[in-house]
N, C-alpha and C positions, 0 to 999 in steps of 0.2 A: 466478379469478386470485388469486395469493398475493403474498407479499413475501419478499425474500431480501436478505442482506447482500452488498454489492459494494464492493470496494476501488477507489478512483479513483487508484491509484498511477500508472497510465499517463498520465492527464491531468496530474497534479502534476509528473511527470518532464518532460513536454513543456513545461509552463509554465516550469519552471526550466532547461530546455534541458540536462539531464544524462542520462546513461545509467544503466542498472541497475548496470553495473559500477562507475561512479563513485559511485553511492549506496552500494554495498557497501563501497567503500573509505572513504567519509566516515563511515559509521555503524559500521564494523567488524562488520557483519553479513555472514555468508557469502553469496556470490553465489547459491547454490541457494535459500536462504531468501528473499532479495530477489526472485528469479525466481518463486517460488511466490506471494508477495504480489502481484506484478505480474500474474500470470496468473489470479489469483483461485482458486488451488488450495488455499488454507489452510482447515483445518477448525476449528482452535483458534487464536485470536489471542493472541499474547504481548504483554502490556502494555509490557514493556521494548523490544521490537522496534518497537512502534507509537510509543513515546516517542522513540526514536532517529531513526526516519524523520521524525517531525514536527519535531524539532529541526533535522535536516539540510535539510528542505524549507521551513522556516519556515511551518508550517501547524498546524492543530489536528486532533485525532482526528476531529472532525466533517467536516473537509475530506477526510479520507482514507477514512472508513468511511461508506457510504451504505446506506439501506434503500430498495430499488427494487422496483417491480412486476414480477412474472413472469407468464408465459403459463400456468403450471400451474394 
């Protein structure tokens, strides 16, 4: 078993009761970028994007980015 990075954006959006589209509008980050973060399809994380998401959702990078166990 190994470990991988997982974004908890789905959980944070649910907690704040907002959509990916609304987050995109609030942060001025394009919807396709927000969608990639939401679906954990990001390979390289942009610090400005993470900062904007955290400010919009009133969270810390540690709330958004998690190190999780994998089956591999």
